[in-house]
C-alpha positions, 0 to 999 in steps of 0.5 A: 111658060110655053104654050102646050095645047095640042095641034095638027103640027104638036099633036097630044092631050093636055088638061088644065085643072087650075084650083081643085073648084074650077072645072077641068078643060082639055084637048087632044089633036091626033095625027090622024087628025081627030081631035075634040074638046071637053069642059068639066071634070066628068067630060075631060076625063071621057076624052082623056080615056077616049083619046088613049084607049083609039088615039095617039100611042093606041095608033102603034098598036095597031099598026094605023 
């Protein structure tokens, strides 16, 4: 399986939760240079919401 972790060369969002009892982990890298990681279900949820609202495709809506 390919490494799906985002990098500056391949920006994006990656979330993993290997089992229902394991905490979620997430990482995000935006083409603008911003990056973040999170561990724990609620922290990963906040990471996804923040990335979706402010990075990635959100830059296309504002022209930045």
